[in-house]
C-alpha positions in Angstrom: 62.8 44.7 22.3 59.3 43.7 21.3 60.1 42.3 17.8 63.0 41.1 15.7 61.8 43.0 12.7 64.3 45.7 11.6 62.6 49.0 10.7 65.8 50.9 10.2 68.8 49.4 8.5 71.9 51.4 7.6 75.0 50.0 5.9 78.3 51.9 5.5 76.7 55.3 5.9 79.0 58.2 5.3 78.5 61.9 4.8 81.2 64.3 3.4 81.0 68.0 3.6 83.2 70.8 2.1 84.7 73.5 4.1 87.3 76.3 3.8 86.1 77.5 0.4 87.0 81.1 -0.3 84.3 83.6 -1.1 84.6 85.2 -4.6 85.8 88.7 -4.1 84.5 89.9 -7.5 86.1 91.1 -10.7 88.5 93.5 -9.1 89.9 90.9 -6.7 90.3 88.4 -9.5 92.2 90.9 -11.7 94.5 91.9 -8.8 95.2 88.2 -8.1 96.0 87.6 -11.8 98.4 90.6 -12.0 100.2 89.4 -8.8 100.6 85.8 -9.9 99.0 84.8 -13.3 99.8 81.1 -12.9 98.6 80.7 -9.3 95.3 82.6 -10.0 94.4 80.3 -12.8 94.8 77.2 -10.7 91.6 75.8 -9.3 91.5 76.2 -5.5 91.6 72.9 -3.7 88.4 72.2 -1.8 88.9 71.0 1.7 86.5 68.2 2.8 85.8 66.4 6.0 83.7 63.3 6.9 80.9 64.1 9.4 80.0 60.4 9.3 82.2 57.5 8.4 81.2 53.9 7.7 78.3 53.7 10.1 76.2 50.5 10.1 73.3 49.9 12.4 69.9 48.2 12.8 67.0 49.5 14.9 64.2 47.1 15.5 60.4 47.6 15.8 59.4 48.8 19.2 63.0 49.6 20.3 64.0 52.9 22.0 67.6 53.7 20.8 69.7 56.4 22.3 72.5 58.2 20.4 75.2 59.8 22.5 78.5 61.5 21.9 80.3 64.9 21.9 79.1 67.9 20.0 80.0 67.5 16.3 80.4 63.7 16.6 77.9 63.0 13.8 74.6 62.2 15.7 72.5 64.8 14.0 73.9 64.0 10.6 72.9 60.4 11.1 69.3 61.4 12.1 69.1 63.7 9.0 70.1 60.8 6.8 67.5 58.5 8.4 64.8 61.2 8.1 65.7 61.8 4.4 66.6 65.4 4.9 70.2 64.7 3.9 71.5 62.2 1.3 74.5 60.1 2.3 77.7 60.5 0.4 78.4 56.7 0.9 76.3 53.7 2.0 72.6 53.3 2.1 69.7 53.2 4.6 66.3 51.5 4.5 63.4 52.8 6.6 60.2 50.7 6.9 57.4 52.8 8.3 56.0 56.3 8.6 58.6 58.6 10.1 58.0 61.6 12.4 61.1 63.7 13.0 61.9 66.6 15.3 65.5 67.5 14.6 65.9 71.2 15.1 63.9 74.4 15.6 62.7 75.5 12.3 62.6 72.1 10.5 59.4 70.9 9.0 57.1 74.0 9.5 56.4 76.8 7.1 56.9 80.1 9.0 54.1 81.9 7.1 51.5 79.3 8.0 49.6 79.2 11.3 50.1 76.5 13.9 46.8 74.9 12.8 47.8 74.9 9.1 51.2 73.5 9.9 49.7 70.7 12.0 47.5 69.7 9.0 50.4 70.0 6.6 52.6 67.8 8.7 49.9 65.2 9.0 49.4 65.2 5.3 53.1 64.7 4.7 53.0 61.7 7.0 50.2 60.3 4.8 47.3 60.9 7.2 43.8 61.8 6.1 42.2 65.1 7.1 39.8 63.1 9.3 42.6 61.4 11.1 44.3 64.8 11.8 41.1 66.4 13.0 40.6 63.5 15.4 44.0 64.2 17.0 44.0 68.0 16.7 42.5 69.0 20.0 44.9 66.6 21.8 47.9 68.2 20.0 46.9 71.7 20.9 46.2 70.8 24.5 49.6 69.1 24.8 51.4 72.1 23.3 49.5 74.5 25.5 49.0 76.9 22.6 45.2 77.3 22.5 45.4 81.1 22.3 48.1 81.1 19.5 47.1 78.1 17.3 45.8 80.4 14.6 48.9 82.7 14.7 51.7 82.3 12.0 54.5 80.3 13.6 57.1 82.9 12.5 55.8 84.9 15.5 56.3 82.0 17.9 59.1 81.9 20.4 61.6 79.0 20.2 59.8 77.3 23.1 56.4 77.6 21.6 57.7 76.3 18.3 59.2 73.3 19.9 56.1 72.5 21.9 53.9 72.5 18.8 56.5 70.6 16.7 56.9 67.9 19.3 53.1 67.6 19.9 52.5 67.2 16.1 55.4 64.7 15.7 54.3 62.5 18.6 50.5 62.6 18.3 50.2 62.0 14.5 51.1 58.3 15.2 54.4 57.9 13.3 55.7 54.3 13.3 59.2 55.7 13.8 59.9 58.8 15.9 63.3 60.6 15.5 64.0 63.2 18.1 67.1 65.4 18.4 68.3 67.6 21.3 65.7 70.3 20.6 63.8 69.3 23.8 66.4 71.2 25.7 64.8 74.4 24.4 61.6 73.8 26.4 61.1 74.4 30.1 61.6 71.6 32.7 57.9 70.8 33.0 57.4 70.4 29.2 60.5 68.2 29.0 58.9 65.9 31.5 55.7 65.8 29.4 57.8 65.0 26.3 59.6 62.2 28.1 56.3 60.8 29.3 54.9 61.0 25.8 57.9 59.3 24.2 57.5 56.5 26.8 53.8 56.2 25.7 54.9 56.0 22.1 57.4 53.3 22.9 55.0 51.3 24.9 52.6 51.4 22.0 55.1 49.4 20.1 56.5 52.2 18.0 60.2 52.9 17.4 62.1 55.9 18.9 65.6 57.1 18.2 66.6 59.8 20.6 69.7 62.1 20.6 70.4 63.7 24.0 73.3 65.0 26.0 71.1 64.5 29.1 72.2 61.0 30.1 69.5 60.6 32.7 66.9 60.9 29.9 68.8 58.3 28.0 68.9 55.9 31.0 65.2 56.4 31.7 64.0 55.8 28.1 66.4 53.7 26.2 67.0 50.0 26.1 70.1 50.3 23.9 72.6 53.1 23.2 75.0 53.8 20.3 78.0 56.0 21.2 79.2 58.0 18.1 82.7 59.5 18.3 84.3 61.4 15.5 81.8 60.3 12.9 82.0 56.5 13.7 80.4 54.1 16.1 82.6 53.6 19.1 80.3 51.4 21.2 76.9 49.8 20.7 75.2 47.9 23.5 72.9 47.9 26.6 72.3 51.4 28.0 74.0 51.0 31.3 77.2 49.7 29.8 77.6 52.3 27.0 76.6 55.3 29.2 79.0 54.2 31.9 81.9 53.8 29.4 81.0 57.2 27.9 81.0 59.0 31.3 84.3 57.4 32.2 85.9 58.5 29.0 84.6 62.0 29.4 85.8 62.3 33.0 89.3 61.2 31.7 89.2 63.6 28.8 89.6 60.5 26.7 89.0 60.5 22.9 89.4 58.1 20.1 90.4 55.1 22.1 92.7 56.6 24.7 94.3 59.7 23.2 94.1 62.5 25.8 92.3 65.6 24.6 93.2 68.8 26.5 90.7 71.5 26.2 90.9 75.1 27.3 90.9 75.3 31.0 91.7 71.6 31.5 94.0 70.6 34.4 97.4 69.0 33.9 98.0 65.5 35.3 101.0 63.3 35.7 101.2 60.4 33.3 104.7 59.1 34.2 107.8 60.4 36.0 111.5 59.3 36.0 114.5 59.7 38.3 117.9 59.8 36.9 120.7 58.8 39.2 124.4 60.0 39.1 125.4 56.9 37.2 123.1 57.7 34.3 120.6 55.0 35.1 116.9 55.8 35.0 114.2 54.5 37.3 110.7 54.7 36.0 107.8 55.3 38.3 
C-alpha cells in the first residue's frame, strides 16, 4: 500500500432485488382467474425479494490492488456495479474519490452503433478527458487492442473478444485513477490475458487503484496485495492475499459454505462425518 488515503469507502452496502414476479397474462387470463376465485384474484401478489449484497463495508486505499473472490452469485459483480455508479444501493452508501474506469461485462459502456474510434473518444469524454488527451493516447489504445483494421467499424459487428480487447484498452489507457475490472478478461485469448495482467500491473505501479474480480486465483495471487472473500452477499474474510486465498481454496475443496455447513452439489461424492456402533446392551460407542 503506497498511501493511507482511502479512495473508496463503502458503509453498510446492501442491494435487494425482486424475483418470482408473475407475468401478466392479459385480460382473458385476469377474467378467468376472477371467475375461479374472485377474492384471491383481487389480492395483490406478494413480491419475493432477495439480497444480492448485505451490509458490506470496506475501504480501498490509493495505490492498492484489491482482489474480490467468491462463488458465482456471491455478490462480487453487484458490489462493483455499485462502486461504478451503474447500480444504486438499496441500503448503505459509498464514496469514490477519483476518476473511475470500469470494465464489468461485455456490452457495458459502449454504444453498439458507434465505431471503435467514436466509442474511445466517447469513453474518454465521460471520464472527463479533453479531446487532445484522448488523441494523445489513441494510437496506443488501438495498438494494444490489435484492432487497427476494424477501429472504424461499428462495435455491434465486433466479436466478444474484439469488444473486450477494445474496452479494456480504453479503460486502462485513458488514465483512470481507479480501475474496476470484472471477470470479462476470461473472454480474451491467453496471450491477451497476459497483456491485460501486465497492463494492470503497470497501472498499479503508477500509483493508481485497481479492484479486480476473478475466479482465476493465480491472477489474484500475482496482482493483489489484499483480498476480500464475498460469500452469500456478505464479506466472509478480508486480509492478505495468501491468507484469504488459501482459506477460500480449503473451503471450496471441502464443499464448505457459510461457516462450515456442507453444500452438496450435483455429482458430489459422499463422505463419512461420524459413525456409531450399538452393542447388544443398548450402549453406543461413537467413532
